[in-house]
Kinemage of the C-alpha trace (Angstrom):
@kinemage 1
@onewidth
@group {chain A} dominant
@subgroup {mainchain}
@vectorlist {calphas} color= white
{ca met a 1} P -64.603 12.461 90.453
{ca lys a 2} L -63.375 8.999 91.300
{ca ile a 3} L -61.543 9.540 94.588
{ca leu a 4} L -59.604 7.127 96.794
{ca leu a 5} L -59.255 8.016 100.477
{ca leu a 6} L -56.221 6.345 102.036
{ca cys a 7} L -56.046 6.366 105.836
{ca ser a 8} L -54.274 4.538 108.621
{ca ala a 9} L -57.570 4.395 110.509
{ca phe a 10} L -61.099 5.425 109.619
{ca asn a 11} L -60.992 8.173 112.223
{ca gly a 12} L -63.335 11.126 112.642
{ca leu a 13} L -61.611 13.280 110.019
{ca ser a 14} L -61.573 10.439 107.485
{ca gln a 15} L -65.253 9.771 108.147
{ca arg a 16} L -66.138 13.443 107.678
{ca ala a 17} L -64.180 13.560 104.421
{ca trp a 18} L -65.858 10.414 103.079
{ca leu a 19} L -69.358 11.581 103.965
{ca thr a 20} L -68.863 15.120 102.669
{ca leu a 21} L -67.357 14.070 99.337
{ca arg a 22} L -70.079 11.494 98.753
{ca ala a 23} L -72.727 14.093 99.539
{ca arg a 24} L -71.194 16.285 96.812
{ca gly a 25} L -71.656 13.535 94.243
{ca his a 26} L -68.153 12.090 94.053
{ca arg a 27} L -67.438 8.363 93.798
{ca val a 28} L -65.389 7.742 96.920
{ca thr a 29} L -63.654 4.597 98.124
{ca val a 30} L -62.031 4.386 101.560
{ca gln a 31} L -59.141 2.013 102.141
{ca thr a 32} L -57.517 1.582 105.544
{ca val a 33} L -53.865 0.646 105.143
{ca arg a 34} L -51.059 -0.436 107.439
{ca his a 35} L -48.218 -0.974 104.958
{ca ser a 36} L -46.892 0.680 101.803
{ca arg a 37} L -47.696 -2.427 99.787
{ca glu a 38} L -51.363 -2.055 100.769
{ca ile a 39} L -51.283 1.535 99.452
{ca ala a 40} L -49.989 0.319 96.093
{ca ala a 41} L -52.561 -2.476 95.934
{ca ala a 42} L -55.433 -0.104 96.762
{ca ala a 43} L -54.395 2.395 94.098
{ca ala a 44} L -54.007 -0.332 91.475
{ca ala a 45} L -57.392 -1.839 92.299
{ca asp a 46} L -59.304 1.451 92.291
{ca asn a 47} L -57.420 3.424 89.610
{ca pro a 48} L -58.677 6.756 90.987
{ca glu a 49} L -58.508 10.205 89.427
{ca leu a 50} L -57.399 11.609 92.794
{ca ile a 51} L -55.992 10.127 95.999
{ca leu a 52} L -56.598 11.995 99.261
{ca cys a 53} L -54.792 11.094 102.487
{ca pro a 54} L -56.555 12.835 105.399
{ca phe a 55} L -54.892 10.633 108.048
{ca leu a 56} L -52.001 8.529 106.820
{ca arg a 57} L -48.914 7.513 108.804
{ca gln a 58} L -47.194 5.554 106.015
{ca arg a 59} L -45.193 7.032 103.139
{ca val a 60} L -46.844 6.815 99.738
{ca pro a 61} L -44.767 4.603 97.401
{ca glu a 62} L -43.220 6.244 94.338
{ca glu a 63} L -45.140 3.935 92.006
{ca val a 64} L -48.360 5.417 93.385
{ca trp a 65} L -47.618 9.153 93.484
{ca arg a 66} L -46.035 9.116 90.044
{ca arg a 67} L -49.142 7.552 88.507
{ca his a 68} L -51.901 9.208 90.582
{ca arg a 69} L -52.234 12.731 91.953
{ca thr a 70} L -51.875 12.057 95.676
{ca ile a 71} L -52.604 14.815 98.185
{ca ile a 72} L -51.454 14.630 101.802
{ca ile a 73} L -53.350 16.590 104.466
{ca his a 74} L -50.532 17.602 106.806
{ca pro a 75} L -51.449 18.983 110.275
{ca gly a 76} L -48.946 21.818 110.130
{ca pro a 77} L -48.484 25.183 108.390
{ca glu a 78} L -46.726 25.582 105.102
{ca gly a 79} L -43.080 24.586 105.402
{ca asp a 80} L -43.609 22.356 108.426
{ca arg a 81} L -42.313 18.828 107.948
{ca gly a 82} L -42.241 15.736 110.078
{ca pro a 83} L -44.567 13.241 111.759
{ca ser a 84} L -45.051 15.095 115.074
{ca ala a 85} L -46.376 18.462 113.957
{ca leu a 86} L -49.012 18.959 116.651
{ca asp a 87} L -46.808 17.639 119.446
{ca trp a 88} L -44.141 20.232 118.708
{ca ala a 89} L -46.690 23.017 118.212
{ca ile a 90} L -48.139 22.474 121.695
{ca met a 91} L -44.809 21.952 123.462
{ca asp a 92} L -43.301 25.027 121.807
{ca ala a 93} L -46.362 27.182 122.594
{ca glu a 94} L -46.799 28.224 118.967
{ca pro a 95} L -49.215 31.207 118.800
{ca thr a 96} L -50.593 30.140 115.416
{ca trp a 97} L -50.656 26.853 113.565
{ca gly a 98} L -52.132 25.482 110.375
{ca val a 99} L -52.985 22.643 108.041
{ca thr a 100} L -51.497 22.194 104.571
{ca ala a 101} L -52.552 20.164 101.540
{ca leu a 102} L -49.464 19.076 99.635
{ca gln a 103} L -48.773 16.704 96.798
{ca ala a 104} L -46.899 13.519 97.596
{ca thr a 105} L -43.404 13.308 96.142
{ca gly a 106} L -40.171 11.657 97.146
{ca asp a 107} L -39.528 14.587 99.495
{ca leu a 108} L -41.456 13.906 102.727
{ca asp a 109} L -43.929 16.757 103.324
{ca gly a 110} L -41.986 18.786 100.768
{ca gly a 111} L -44.209 18.464 97.713
{ca pro a 112} L -46.089 21.221 95.875
{ca ile a 113} L -48.762 23.126 97.820
{ca trp a 114} L -52.447 22.798 96.917
{ca gly a 115} L -53.705 24.974 99.740
{ca thr a 116} L -53.176 25.948 103.361
{ca arg a 117} L -55.126 27.208 106.353
{ca val a 118} L -53.849 29.055 109.446
{ca phe a 119} L -55.581 29.367 112.819
{ca ala a 120} L -54.802 30.849 116.225
{ca met a 121} L -53.760 28.361 118.878
{ca pro a 122} L -55.749 28.356 122.139
{ca ala a 123} L -54.244 30.456 124.905
{ca glu a 124} L -54.419 27.503 127.315
{ca pro a 125} L -52.308 24.508 126.174
{ca pro a 126} L -54.772 22.240 124.343
{ca arg a 127} L -54.890 18.476 124.503
{ca lys a 128} L -53.450 17.188 121.231
{ca ser a 129} L -56.536 15.082 120.575
{ca thr a 130} L -58.804 18.073 121.176
{ca leu a 131} L -56.772 20.299 118.867
{ca tyr a 132} L -56.858 17.632 116.167
{ca asn a 133} L -60.599 17.049 116.452
{ca thr a 134} L -61.491 20.745 116.404
{ca glu a 135} L -59.321 23.392 114.731
{ca val a 136} L -57.237 20.931 112.713
{ca ser a 137} L -60.164 18.847 111.449
{ca asp a 138} L -62.209 21.928 110.549
{ca ala a 139} L -59.279 23.389 108.605
{ca ala a 140} L -58.613 20.039 106.938
{ca met a 141} L -62.216 19.702 105.767
{ca ser a 142} L -62.101 23.190 104.280
{ca leu a 143} L -58.875 22.267 102.474
{ca ile a 144} L -60.248 18.964 101.171
{ca gly a 145} L -63.089 20.815 99.497
{ca glu a 146} L -60.608 23.239 97.927
{ca val a 147} L -58.357 20.418 96.733
{ca val a 148} L -61.172 18.590 94.969
{ca thr a 149} L -62.310 21.791 93.283
{ca lys a 150} L -58.771 22.452 92.055
{ca ala a 151} L -58.364 18.849 90.912
{ca glu a 152} L -61.398 19.286 88.657
{ca asp a 153} L -59.751 22.302 87.014
{ca pro a 154} L -57.427 21.136 84.202
{ca gly a 155} L -55.625 24.479 84.303
{ca phe a 156} L -54.623 24.306 87.970
{ca thr a 157} L -50.942 23.837 88.860
{ca pro a 158} L -49.823 23.602 92.504
{ca arg a 159} L -46.963 25.857 93.541
{ca arg a 160} L -43.603 24.782 94.873
{ca gln a 161} L -42.998 25.256 98.589
{ca asp a 162} L -39.883 27.353 98.075
{ca gln a 163} L -41.987 30.038 96.366
{ca arg a 164} L -43.050 31.306 99.813
{ca pro a 165} L -40.026 32.563 101.786
{ca asp a 166} L -42.348 33.690 104.627
{ca ala a 167} L -43.536 30.138 105.405
{ca val a 168} L -43.642 29.658 109.166
{ca gly a 169} L -43.037 25.908 109.454
{ca ala a 170} L -39.849 23.983 110.096
{ca val a 171} L -38.373 20.533 109.565
{ca arg a 172} L -38.798 18.692 112.868
{ca pro a 173} L -38.011 15.118 113.869
{ca leu a 174} L -40.308 12.550 115.405
{ca val a 175} L -40.984 13.440 119.052
{ca arg a 176} L -39.507 10.780 121.312
{ca gln a 177} L -40.069 10.186 125.006
{ca ser a 178} L -36.750 11.898 125.726
{ca asp a 179} L -38.185 15.071 124.138
{ca arg a 180} L -41.314 14.833 126.267
{ca ser a 181} L -39.597 14.020 129.555
{ca phe a 182} L -40.026 16.144 132.663
{ca ser a 183} L -39.317 16.065 136.368
{ca trp a 184} L -42.217 16.482 138.797
{ca gly a 185} L -40.065 19.215 140.326
{ca asp a 186} L -40.409 21.272 137.132
{ca pro a 187} L -42.862 24.198 136.902
{ca thr a 188} L -46.486 23.136 136.487
{ca gly a 189} L -46.869 24.899 133.129
{ca arg a 190} L -43.947 23.041 131.581
{ca ile a 191} L -45.256 19.652 132.690
{ca leu a 192} L -48.779 20.503 131.580
{ca arg a 193} L -47.650 21.319 128.050
{ca arg a 194} L -45.724 18.088 127.722
{ca ile a 195} L -48.572 15.904 128.897
{ca arg a 196} L -51.170 17.649 126.750
{ca ala a 197} L -48.893 17.428 123.706
{ca ala a 198} L -48.994 13.626 124.072
{ca asp a 199} L -52.735 13.280 124.724
{ca gly a 200} L -54.440 11.004 123.579
{ca arg a 201} L -51.340 9.101 122.387
{ca pro a 202} L -48.685 8.113 123.331
{ca gly a 203} L -48.745 9.795 126.771
{ca val a 204} L -45.643 10.824 128.718
{ca his a 205} L -43.636 8.230 130.618
{ca thr a 206} L -43.111 8.921 134.298
{ca glu a 207} L -43.605 7.280 137.698
{ca leu a 208} L -46.477 7.646 140.159
{ca ala a 209} L -46.666 5.939 143.542
{ca gly a 210} L -43.695 3.806 142.495
{ca val a 211} L -45.477 2.585 139.337
{ca pro a 212} L -44.059 3.289 135.841
{ca val a 213} L -46.893 4.802 133.803
{ca ala a 214} L -47.724 6.944 130.795
{ca val a 215} L -49.889 9.863 131.909
{ca phe a 216} L -52.690 11.758 130.153
{ca asp a 217} L -55.522 14.206 130.837
{ca ala a 218} L -53.682 16.778 132.961
{ca gln a 219} L -55.343 19.778 134.630
{ca pro a 220} L -53.848 22.328 137.044
{ca gly a 221} L -54.523 21.811 140.744
{ca asp a 222} L -53.580 23.364 144.062
{ca pro a 223} L -52.346 20.732 146.510
{ca ala a 224} L -51.010 21.064 150.017
{ca ala a 225} L -47.250 21.445 150.240
{ca gly a 226} L -45.181 18.318 149.874
{ca glu a 227} L -42.547 16.533 147.836
{ca pro a 228} L -42.954 16.866 144.047
{ca gly a 229} L -44.192 13.675 142.427
{ca thr a 230} L -46.203 12.543 145.435
{ca ile a 231} L -49.972 12.157 145.352
{ca ala a 232} L -51.774 14.750 147.469
{ca ala a 233} L -55.448 13.926 146.859
{ca arg a 234} L -57.895 12.174 144.580
{ca arg a 235} L -61.315 12.689 143.067
{ca his a 236} L -63.038 9.668 141.609
{ca gly a 237} L -60.411 8.242 139.208
{ca ala a 238} L -58.134 11.308 139.074
{ca val a 239} L -55.118 11.912 141.321
{ca leu a 240} L -53.560 15.252 142.304
{ca val a 241} L -49.767 15.162 141.932
{ca arg a 242} L -47.452 17.762 143.471
{ca thr a 243} L -45.135 19.668 141.135
{ca gly a 244} L -42.291 22.119 141.628
{ca asp a 245} L -44.639 25.084 142.077
{ca gly a 246} L -48.123 23.624 142.497
{ca gly a 247} L -49.852 20.515 141.271
{ca leu a 248} L -51.536 18.714 138.394
{ca trp a 249} L -54.576 16.478 138.336
{ca ile a 250} L -53.840 13.378 136.281
{ca gly a 251} L -57.061 11.903 134.996
{ca gln a 252} L -55.778 8.955 132.961
{ca ala a 253} L -52.762 6.682 133.011
{ca arg a 254} L -51.472 3.533 131.389
{ca arg a 255} L -49.141 1.133 133.138
{ca leu a 256} L -45.875 0.558 131.301
{ca ala a 257} L -44.971 -3.038 130.635
{ca pro a 258} L -41.618 -3.107 128.783
{ca glu a 259} L -41.687 -6.897 128.714
{ca ala a 260} L -45.054 -6.865 126.885
{ca pro a 261} L -45.515 -3.577 125.022
{ca gly a 262} L -48.976 -2.842 123.686
{ca thr a 263} L -50.736 -5.006 126.256
{ca thr a 264} L -51.784 -2.391 128.802
{ca val a 265} L -54.603 0.087 128.308
{ca lys a 266} L -55.407 3.647 129.317
{ca leu a 267} L -57.529 3.832 132.489
{ca pro a 268} L -58.620 6.328 135.133
{ca ala a 269} L -55.351 7.077 136.930
{ca ala a 270} L -56.310 5.683 140.326
{ca leu a 271} L -57.411 2.428 138.720
{ca ala a 272} L -54.277 2.181 136.582
{ca leu a 273} L -52.116 2.555 139.684
{ca gly a 274} L -53.932 -0.309 141.360
{ca gly a 275} L -54.910 1.876 144.282
{ca val a 276} L -53.239 4.974 145.697
{ca pro a 277} L -51.868 5.865 149.117
{ca glu a 278} L -54.329 7.094 151.734
{ca val a 279} L -54.993 10.645 150.608
{ca pro a 280} L -57.959 12.992 151.021
{ca arg a 281} L -60.835 12.829 148.549
{ca ile a 282} L -61.580 16.392 147.530
{ca ala a 283} L -63.914 18.171 145.130
{ca gly a 284} L -61.193 19.598 142.912
{ca pro a 285} L -61.637 22.507 140.480
{ca pro a 286} L -64.819 22.881 138.366
{ca ser a 287} L -62.900 21.755 135.258
{ca leu a 288} L -62.414 18.361 136.896
{ca arg a 289} L -66.114 17.805 137.521
{ca glu a 290} L -67.433 15.106 135.200
{ca val a 291} L -71.094 15.564 136.131
{ca gly a 292} L -72.836 18.757 137.235
{ca tyr a 293} L -76.221 20.453 137.349
{ca arg a 294} L -77.326 24.031 136.967
{ca arg a 295} L -80.631 25.761 136.451
{ca val a 296} L -81.499 28.639 134.138
{ca gly a 297} L -85.118 29.708 134.572
{ca lys a 298} L -87.380 26.816 133.548
{ca val a 299} L -84.450 24.846 132.162
{ca gly a 300} L -82.317 22.401 134.124
{ca leu a 301} L -79.002 21.357 132.590
{ca val a 302} L -77.234 18.107 133.460
{ca gln a 303} L -73.713 18.649 132.165
{ca phe a 304} L -71.380 15.693 131.783
{ca ala a 305} L -67.996 15.141 130.182
{ca phe a 306} L -66.266 11.763 130.304
{ca tyr a 307} L -62.810 11.230 128.834
{ca asn a 308} L -63.212 10.153 125.182
{ca gly a 309} L -66.903 9.585 125.848
{ca ala a 310} L -66.279 6.264 127.611
{ca met a 311} L -68.770 5.600 130.425
{ca ser a 312} L -67.848 3.078 133.111
{ca thr a 313} L -70.295 1.504 135.541
{ca ala a 314} L -69.496 4.226 138.091
{ca his a 315} L -69.930 6.979 135.491
{ca cys a 316} L -73.336 5.647 134.488
{ca arg a 317} L -74.520 5.436 138.090
{ca arg a 318} L -73.406 8.983 138.869
{ca leu a 319} L -75.040 10.355 135.733
{ca ala a 320} L -78.251 8.440 136.483
{ca ala a 321} L -78.301 9.990 139.957
{ca ala a 322} L -77.873 13.442 138.405
{ca val a 323} L -80.775 12.790 136.010
{ca arg a 324} L -82.988 11.693 138.911
{ca his a 325} L -82.055 14.867 140.792
{ca ala a 326} L -82.810 17.025 137.758
{ca ala a 327} L -86.129 15.265 137.152
{ca ala a 328} L -87.186 16.046 140.718
{ca gln a 329} L -86.799 19.808 140.221
{ca asp a 330} L -89.678 22.091 139.221
{ca thr a 331} L -88.255 22.833 135.783
{ca thr a 332} L -90.005 22.299 132.460
{ca val a 333} L -87.068 21.195 130.302
{ca leu a 334} L -84.180 18.891 131.247
{ca val a 335} L -81.101 19.183 129.021
{ca leu a 336} L -78.487 16.420 128.825
{ca ala a 337} L -75.449 18.444 127.756
{ca gly a 338} L -72.520 16.241 126.793
{ca gly a 339} L -68.904 17.287 126.505
{ca glu a 340} L -66.280 17.198 123.759
{ca val a 341} L -67.520 13.670 122.992
{ca phe a 342} L -71.161 13.184 123.932
{ca ser a 343} L -70.831 9.484 124.677
{ca asn a 344} L -69.433 6.331 123.116
{ca gly a 345} L -71.214 3.984 125.503
{ca leu a 346} L -69.377 1.293 127.436
{ca his a 347} L -65.938 1.925 128.939
{ca leu a 348} L -63.984 -0.777 127.131
{ca gly a 349} L -60.766 0.009 129.023
{ca val a 350} L -62.250 -0.500 132.478
{ca ile a 351} L -63.939 -3.674 131.250
{ca asp a 352} L -60.748 -5.079 129.777
{ca ala a 353} L -58.633 -4.280 132.838
{ca his a 354} L -61.038 -5.982 135.251
{ca pro a 355} L -60.015 -9.439 136.579
{ca glu a 356} L -63.377 -10.667 135.251
{ca pro a 357} L -64.023 -8.648 132.073
{ca ala a 358} L -67.304 -10.364 131.212
{ca ala a 359} L -68.752 -9.695 134.652
{ca glu a 360} L -67.696 -6.038 134.486
{ca ala a 361} L -69.113 -5.690 130.970
{ca trp a 362} L -72.438 -6.984 132.282
{ca arg a 363} L -72.401 -4.521 135.170
{ca asn a 364} L -71.535 -1.716 132.751
{ca ile a 365} L -74.326 -2.483 130.279
{ca thr a 366} L -76.932 -2.847 133.015
{ca ala a 367} L -75.804 0.461 134.556
{ca ile a 368} L -76.087 2.324 131.257
{ca asp a 369} L -79.491 0.697 130.697
{ca asp a 370} L -80.589 2.002 134.099
{ca leu a 371} L -79.495 5.481 132.997
{ca cys a 372} L -81.410 5.206 129.726
{ca arg a 373} L -84.518 4.081 131.607
{ca glu a 374} L -84.344 7.217 133.755
{ca ile a 375} L -84.239 9.336 130.603
{ca ile a 376} L -87.035 7.538 128.751
{ca gly a 377} L -89.198 7.386 131.868
{ca cys a 378} L -88.926 11.096 132.683
{ca thr a 379} L -92.488 12.147 131.765
{ca gly a 380} L -92.678 15.266 133.939
{ca gln a 381} L -90.226 17.279 131.827
{ca ile a 382} L -89.239 17.650 128.195
{ca val a 383} L -85.834 15.982 127.882
{ca val a 384} L -83.332 17.335 125.354
{ca ser a 385} L -80.034 15.703 124.367
{ca ala a 386} L -77.467 18.317 123.283
{ca leu a 387} L -74.553 17.047 121.180
{ca val a 388} L -71.678 19.456 120.664
{ca gly a 389} L -69.429 16.461 119.924
{ca asp a 390} L -69.609 13.034 118.325
{ca ala a 391} L -71.434 9.995 119.670
{ca gly a 392} L -71.122 6.299 118.960
{ca ala a 393} L -72.803 2.989 119.729
{ca gly a 394} L -74.688 3.137 123.024
{ca gly a 395} L -73.964 6.849 123.311
{ca val a 396} L -76.182 7.509 120.293
{ca met a 397} L -78.986 5.390 121.719
{ca leu a 398} L -78.668 7.140 125.085
{ca ala a 399} L -79.208 10.470 123.320
{ca leu a 400} L -82.251 9.103 121.479
{ca gly a 401} L -83.973 8.321 124.752
{ca ala a 402} L -84.670 12.058 125.011
{ca asp a 403} L -87.724 13.734 123.511
{ca lys a 404} L -85.637 16.110 121.419
{ca val a 405} L -82.095 15.960 120.066
{ca ile a 406} L -80.144 19.066 119.089
{ca ala a 407} L -76.760 18.529 117.451
{ca arg a 408} L -74.075 20.828 116.122
{ca asp a 409} L -73.607 20.686 112.360
{ca gly a 410} L -70.375 18.729 111.835
{ca val a 411} L -71.047 16.156 114.556
{ca leu a 412} L -70.643 12.500 113.542
{ca leu a 413} L -72.853 9.683 114.771
{ca asn a 414} L -72.024 5.978 114.605
{ca pro a 415} L -75.310 4.305 115.602
{ca his a 416} L -74.133 0.695 115.574
{ca tyr a 417} L -72.468 -1.977 117.710
{ca arg a 418} L -71.623 -4.951 115.519
{ca lys a 419} L -67.971 -4.012 114.796
{ca met a 420} L -67.396 -4.582 118.491
{ca gly a 421} L -69.128 -7.963 118.333
{ca leu a 422} L -72.156 -6.773 120.307
{ca tyr a 423} L -75.908 -6.802 119.734
{ca gly a 424} L -76.301 -3.654 121.799
{ca ser a 425} L -78.745 -2.511 124.444
{ca glu a 426} L -79.640 0.954 125.844
{ca tyr a 427} L -83.221 0.258 124.673
{ca trp a 428} L -82.075 0.781 121.090
{ca thr a 429} L -84.744 -1.566 119.731
{ca tyr a 430} L -87.317 0.871 121.143
{ca val a 431} L -85.841 4.344 120.650
{ca leu a 432} L -84.262 3.945 117.202
{ca pro a 433} L -87.224 2.399 115.306
{ca his a 434} L -89.486 4.863 117.117
{ca arg a 435} L -87.665 7.669 115.310
{ca val a 436} L -86.702 6.174 111.945
{ca gly a 437} L -88.775 3.008 111.460
{ca glu a 438} L -87.712 -0.647 111.495
{ca ala a 439} L -86.127 -0.722 108.019
{ca gln a 440} L -83.946 2.325 108.605
{ca ala a 441} L -83.009 1.100 112.075
{ca asn a 442} L -81.846 -2.184 110.580
{ca arg a 443} L -79.824 -0.396 107.926
{ca leu a 444} L -78.094 1.869 110.429
{ca thr a 445} L -77.169 -0.947 112.809
{ca thr a 446} L -76.033 -3.450 110.170
{ca cys a 447} L -74.182 -1.299 107.637
{ca cys a 448} L -71.989 0.145 110.402
{ca glu a 449} L -71.424 3.445 108.634
{ca pro a 450} L -71.148 6.909 110.169
{ca ile a 451} L -73.717 9.596 109.460
{ca thr a 452} L -73.439 13.342 109.831
{ca ala a 453} L -75.723 15.355 112.062
{ca ala a 454} L -77.226 16.852 108.901
{ca glu a 455} L -78.038 13.374 107.559
{ca ala a 456} L -79.385 12.411 110.964
{ca ala a 457} L -81.692 15.428 110.873
{ca gly a 458} L -82.945 14.300 107.483
{ca ile a 459} L -84.056 10.878 108.756
{ca gly a 460} L -85.449 11.961 112.126
{ca ile a 461} L -82.617 11.164 114.532
{ca val a 462} L -81.841 14.854 115.113
{ca asp a 463} L -84.665 17.356 115.691
{ca arg a 464} L -82.694 20.596 115.527
{ca leu a 465} L -79.462 21.108 113.593
{ca ala a 466} L -77.408 23.878 115.216
{ca pro a 467} L -74.712 25.936 113.465
{ca ser a 468} L -71.218 24.414 113.382
{ca asp a 469} L -69.793 27.057 115.750
{ca arg a 470} L -68.671 25.242 118.897
{ca ala a 471} L -68.312 28.394 120.984
{ca gly a 472} L -71.918 29.413 120.416
{ca phe a 473} L -73.465 25.973 120.837
{ca ala a 474} L -74.266 26.299 124.554
{ca asp a 475} L -76.237 29.512 123.935
{ca thr a 476} L -78.041 27.887 121.004
{ca val a 477} L -79.042 24.953 123.211
{ca leu a 478} L -80.313 27.226 125.969
{ca asp a 479} L -82.340 29.241 123.454
{ca tyr a 480} L -83.848 26.025 122.064
{ca ala a 481} L -84.666 24.697 125.535
{ca thr a 482} L -86.218 28.025 126.551
{ca glu a 483} L -88.321 27.953 123.399
{ca leu a 484} L -89.577 24.466 124.320
{ca ala a 485} L -90.280 25.609 127.888
{ca ala a 486} L -92.755 28.263 126.728
{ca asp a 487} L -96.105 27.622 128.453
{ca gly a 488} L -98.217 26.666 125.452
{ca thr a 489} L -95.483 24.657 123.731
{ca ala a 490} L -94.450 22.770 126.872
{ca lys a 491} L -98.009 21.835 127.818
{ca ala a 492} L -98.711 20.386 124.371
{ca leu a 493} L -95.397 18.524 124.178
{ca leu a 494} L -95.740 17.021 127.646
{ca gly a 495} L -99.312 15.946 126.931
{ca arg a 496} L -98.279 14.157 123.741
{ca lys a 497} L -95.253 12.648 125.473
{ca arg a 498} L -97.292 11.099 128.283
{ca ala a 499} L -99.967 9.815 125.906
{ca thr a 500} L -97.354 8.230 123.619
{ca arg a 501} L -95.467 6.594 126.479
{ca glu a 502} L -98.692 5.176 127.959
{ca ala a 503} L -99.799 3.831 124.581
{ca asp a 504} L -96.368 2.296 123.946
{ca glu a 505} L -96.409 0.686 127.377
{ca arg a 506} L -99.817 -0.885 126.746
{ca arg a 507} L -98.670 -2.209 123.402
{ca arg a 508} L -95.444 -3.620 124.790
{ca pro a 509} L -93.878 -2.833 128.174
{ca leu a 510} L -90.607 -0.927 127.982
{ca glu a 511} L -88.856 -3.519 130.109
{ca thr a 512} L -89.394 -6.216 127.471
{ca tyr a 513} L -87.098 -4.356 125.064
{ca arg a 514} L -84.359 -4.424 127.669
{ca val a 515} L -84.951 -8.100 128.481
{ca arg a 516} L -84.635 -9.086 124.826
{ca glu a 517} L -81.545 -6.938 124.247
{ca leu a 518} L -79.794 -8.245 127.341
{ca ala a 519} L -80.601 -11.828 126.380
{ca glu a 520} L -78.668 -11.230 123.155
{ca met a 521} L -75.920 -9.341 124.976
{ca ser a 522} L -75.438 -12.184 127.439
{ca his a 523} L -74.305 -14.427 124.565
{ca asp a 524} L -71.992 -11.713 123.240
{ca ile a 525} L -70.462 -10.990 126.644
{ca phe a 526} L -70.295 -14.396 128.348
{ca asp a 527} L -70.107 -16.734 125.325
{ca asp a 528} L -68.128 -14.269 123.182
{ca arg a 529} L -70.055 -15.538 120.165
{ca his a 530} L -69.040 -12.638 117.909
{ca gly a 531} L -65.512 -11.922 119.151
{ca phe a 532} L -66.201 -9.105 121.607
{ca ala a 533} L -63.048 -9.863 123.625
{ca asp a 534} L -60.747 -9.765 120.598
{ca ala a 535} L -62.447 -6.708 119.059
{ca arg a 536} L -62.179 -4.893 122.385
{ca arg a 537} L -58.465 -5.631 122.725
{ca ser a 538} L -57.847 -4.614 119.137
{ca phe a 539} L -59.607 -1.294 119.672
{ca leu a 540} L -57.752 -0.547 122.897
{ca thr a 541} L -54.258 -1.581 121.802
{ca gly a 542} L -54.389 -0.640 118.129
{ca arg a 543} L -53.330 -4.089 116.928
{ca ala a 544} L -55.119 -5.902 114.124
{ca ala a 545} L -58.154 -7.927 115.153
{ca gly a 546} L -58.303 -11.672 114.699
{ca pro a 547} L -60.456 -13.468 112.136
{ca ala a 548} L -64.011 -12.180 112.002
{ca arg a 549} L -66.677 -14.164 113.816
{ca pro a 550} L -70.173 -14.752 112.407
{ca glu a 551} L -72.150 -11.526 112.362
{ca pro a 552} L -74.822 -10.696 114.955
{ca his a 553} L -78.314 -11.513 113.764
{ca arg a 554} L -80.460 -8.717 112.412
{ca leu a 555} L -83.652 -8.605 110.446
{ca pro a 556} L -82.978 -9.009 106.692
{ca val a 557} L -81.826 -5.840 104.992
{ca ser a 558} L -80.122 -4.995 101.718
{ca arg a 559} L -76.371 -5.192 102.256
{ca arg a 560} L -73.957 -2.355 101.587
{ca pro a 561} L -70.147 -2.509 101.287
{ca gln a 562} L -68.183 -2.447 104.546
{ca leu a 563} L -64.762 -1.152 105.574
{ca gly a 564} L -61.887 -1.900 104.615
{ca ser a 565} L -63.290 -0.820 101.244
{ca val a 566} L -66.209 1.535 101.682
{ca arg a 567} L -67.854 3.027 98.602
């Protein structure tokens, strides 16, 4: 079928939909839109048989839905209407929720039903972004497949919503800050739900240490007694805030600037506050730990989880120290086990908020390069990167520094930098061609398109494709690592690894790859030759980027269409 995907941003769900439909043989165009007139123009230009809207904030104009079958993927159960479905579901502690595919009409979210999915909500209040990227996205992908199958059937007719009196949804308004508001004297559970229902956007407005902020990334804590709303302790960038009956760790915050909305960015809370009162630095609960190490038999696991996969200079240095510690142990396999997002490379927020962004960007890229060098240079153990979640830019290249990569089926990889106006580093010019060859490496880094873990396995980026089940992924990784640690297997792998690294070093020292990459990056960071500063601000604030700069140089490759219109 000729399908048009309309989305407000080419987010993870939209990328999964595009890749999956193309893999099934459909002719798919993606158009990112900000206004209703852009929706009409896209439909007129493409003249599709079917329009799918996996992530669309704008209303579809009547001229479009009357002419083209247009299906909205709504993140709520049948009967639910309104733009804040997940926010309300989390705040109201709904036991079950769902996703519905409905046809666009003049009645917002009230059109005929093409299909629906229902799932149990987590017992613990989920972060909205986590819920969207897991249960909601999985249900949406299942629905998208069903919708396309039904669209190919000339006898299919969607049913009206009022044909199901047992529908569980409701008509709900847009959630406003007044709906999210809380007092720090409220019970911890109530505050937790409100903050998580607004994570990762827009956050909940409050005040900390006298500073108006929007807060995110809340986790329960147990502070010493004191006045609610005061800061009791800190750990790295997180602060522990007293509540009416306990406390909450606030990991991220964004300063509010009413005089210049949209100009401030989300940062580790302590950094956003510009410093905090003198309070103890404590370990905090295990859930707060961003980097940890544990050993299981011959396998050592370095576990790390950074908010949204962004890795600041400090994050990179701490993770590098953990890798050095793990490499010094008498284990056979070292697993780099990432979190909900494996890594997206540089921490653009910390860079942008620094008084000297270019200098901080340089520190950040050299710190992540140091981390990658530890991984590549670990010749005493078999190193495995384990991806339960997505990875982008330098985070992909970091993973490829390992000897083996295991990824969950459904993971998305974006192995490119140029949309951010960067050449890239992390030894990508060594690790990527080493796995896929120069031509494929050029294609991946210039076309700037996502690939699925299954596609990555087909071209050599991923060595083991694990089942899509998130809950079972950790056991699958441990089984894989244990298999590699078997005496005969490990001895052969380590022998080949050392021989390959020695031969590569004789042919061209590893450090020369870094020197060349950083020479290019210095122009991108300090001369801003490809618009890194503007692209960074656009990404962080959500505003449109300025005019495109000349593209970073790559070796010649055949060109493929780019977003906004991806085919």
